[in-house]
Chimera marker file (.cmm) of the C-alpha trace (Angstrom):
<marker_set name="trace">
<marker id="1" x="69.295" y="2.418" z="24.464" r="1" g="1" b="0" radius="0.5"/>
<marker id="2" x="70.996" y="5.820" z="25.907" r="1" g="1" b="0" radius="0.5"/>
<marker id="3" x="73.826" y="4.985" z="23.937" r="1" g="1" b="0" radius="0.5"/>
<marker id="4" x="71.887" y="4.969" z="20.572" r="1" g="1" b="0" radius="0.5"/>
<marker id="5" x="70.260" y="8.300" z="21.787" r="1" g="1" b="0" radius="0.5"/>
<marker id="6" x="73.929" y="9.768" z="22.596" r="1" g="1" b="0" radius="0.5"/>
<marker id="7" x="75.077" y="8.620" z="19.041" r="1" g="1" b="0" radius="0.5"/>
<marker id="8" x="72.038" y="10.131" z="17.472" r="1" g="1" b="0" radius="0.5"/>
<marker id="9" x="72.382" y="13.486" z="19.241" r="1" g="1" b="0" radius="0.5"/>
<marker id="10" x="76.177" y="13.630" z="18.444" r="1" g="1" b="0" radius="0.5"/>
<marker id="11" x="75.139" y="12.773" z="14.682" r="1" g="1" b="0" radius="0.5"/>
<marker id="12" x="72.726" y="15.743" z="14.795" r="1" g="1" b="0" radius="0.5"/>
<marker id="13" x="75.357" y="17.995" z="15.939" r="1" g="1" b="0" radius="0.5"/>
<marker id="14" x="77.974" y="16.804" z="13.415" r="1" g="1" b="0" radius="0.5"/>
<marker id="15" x="75.635" y="17.616" z="10.647" r="1" g="1" b="0" radius="0.5"/>
<marker id="16" x="74.913" y="21.222" z="11.916" r="1" g="1" b="0" radius="0.5"/>
<marker id="17" x="78.629" y="21.833" z="11.999" r="1" g="1" b="0" radius="0.5"/>
<marker id="18" x="79.206" y="20.337" z="8.770" r="1" g="1" b="0" radius="0.5"/>
<marker id="19" x="76.412" y="22.323" z="7.122" r="1" g="1" b="0" radius="0.5"/>
<marker id="20" x="77.556" y="25.639" z="8.855" r="1" g="1" b="0" radius="0.5"/>
<marker id="21" x="81.179" y="24.543" z="7.789" r="1" g="1" b="0" radius="0.5"/>
<marker id="22" x="80.073" y="24.717" z="4.324" r="1" g="1" b="0" radius="0.5"/>
<marker id="23" x="77.658" y="27.787" z="4.171" r="1" g="1" b="0" radius="0.5"/>
<marker id="24" x="80.501" y="29.616" z="5.901" r="1" g="1" b="0" radius="0.5"/>
<marker id="25" x="83.215" y="28.149" z="3.483" r="1" g="1" b="0" radius="0.5"/>
<marker id="26" x="80.988" y="29.163" z="0.428" r="1" g="1" b="0" radius="0.5"/>
<marker id="27" x="80.246" y="32.681" z="1.879" r="1" g="1" b="0" radius="0.5"/>
<marker id="28" x="84.167" y="33.213" z="2.375" r="1" g="1" b="0" radius="0.5"/>
<marker id="29" x="84.564" y="31.953" z="-1.323" r="1" g="1" b="0" radius="0.5"/>
<marker id="30" x="81.785" y="34.123" z="-2.836" r="1" g="1" b="0" radius="0.5"/>
<marker id="31" x="83.257" y="37.098" z="-1.017" r="1" g="1" b="0" radius="0.5"/>
<marker id="32" x="86.568" y="36.497" z="-2.398" r="1" g="1" b="0" radius="0.5"/>
<marker id="33" x="85.289" y="36.200" z="-6.061" r="1" g="1" b="0" radius="0.5"/>
<marker id="34" x="83.460" y="39.594" z="-5.330" r="1" g="1" b="0" radius="0.5"/>
<marker id="35" x="86.768" y="41.249" z="-4.390" r="1" g="1" b="0" radius="0.5"/>
<marker id="36" x="88.483" y="39.880" z="-7.817" r="1" g="1" b="0" radius="0.5"/>
<marker id="37" x="85.564" y="40.920" z="-9.920" r="1" g="1" b="0" radius="0.5"/>
<marker id="38" x="86.052" y="44.483" z="-8.563" r="1" g="1" b="0" radius="0.5"/>
<link id1="1" id2="2" r="1" g="1" b="0" radius="0.2"/>
<link id1="2" id2="3" r="1" g="1" b="0" radius="0.2"/>
<link id1="3" id2="4" r="1" g="1" b="0" radius="0.2"/>
<link id1="4" id2="5" r="1" g="1" b="0" radius="0.2"/>
<link id1="5" id2="6" r="1" g="1" b="0" radius="0.2"/>
<link id1="6" id2="7" r="1" g="1" b="0" radius="0.2"/>
<link id1="7" id2="8" r="1" g="1" b="0" radius="0.2"/>
<link id1="8" id2="9" r="1" g="1" b="0" radius="0.2"/>
<link id1="9" id2="10" r="1" g="1" b="0" radius="0.2"/>
<link id1="10" id2="11" r="1" g="1" b="0" radius="0.2"/>
<link id1="11" id2="12" r="1" g="1" b="0" radius="0.2"/>
<link id1="12" id2="13" r="1" g="1" b="0" radius="0.2"/>
<link id1="13" id2="14" r="1" g="1" b="0" radius="0.2"/>
<link id1="14" id2="15" r="1" g="1" b="0" radius="0.2"/>
<link id1="15" id2="16" r="1" g="1" b="0" radius="0.2"/>
<link id1="16" id2="17" r="1" g="1" b="0" radius="0.2"/>
<link id1="17" id2="18" r="1" g="1" b="0" radius="0.2"/>
<link id1="18" id2="19" r="1" g="1" b="0" radius="0.2"/>
<link id1="19" id2="20" r="1" g="1" b="0" radius="0.2"/>
<link id1="20" id2="21" r="1" g="1" b="0" radius="0.2"/>
<link id1="21" id2="22" r="1" g="1" b="0" radius="0.2"/>
<link id1="22" id2="23" r="1" g="1" b="0" radius="0.2"/>
<link id1="23" id2="24" r="1" g="1" b="0" radius="0.2"/>
<link id1="24" id2="25" r="1" g="1" b="0" radius="0.2"/>
<link id1="25" id2="26" r="1" g="1" b="0" radius="0.2"/>
<link id1="26" id2="27" r="1" g="1" b="0" radius="0.2"/>
<link id1="27" id2="28" r="1" g="1" b="0" radius="0.2"/>
<link id1="28" id2="29" r="1" g="1" b="0" radius="0.2"/>
<link id1="29" id2="30" r="1" g="1" b="0" radius="0.2"/>
<link id1="30" id2="31" r="1" g="1" b="0" radius="0.2"/>
<link id1="31" id2="32" r="1" g="1" b="0" radius="0.2"/>
<link id1="32" id2="33" r="1" g="1" b="0" radius="0.2"/>
<link id1="33" id2="34" r="1" g="1" b="0" radius="0.2"/>
<link id1="34" id2="35" r="1" g="1" b="0" radius="0.2"/>
<link id1="35" id2="36" r="1" g="1" b="0" radius="0.2"/>
<link id1="36" id2="37" r="1" g="1" b="0" radius="0.2"/>
<link id1="37" id2="38" r="1" g="1" b="0" radius="0.2"/>
</marker_set>
């Protein structure tokens, strides 16, 4: 039971990191595009 809980917590942390990573990359990409557009 405790193993399942820790795995669930690890998955939640991975999802959060993944979302943050994607948002961060999208932000840097849009910044690059803005710089190119200028």
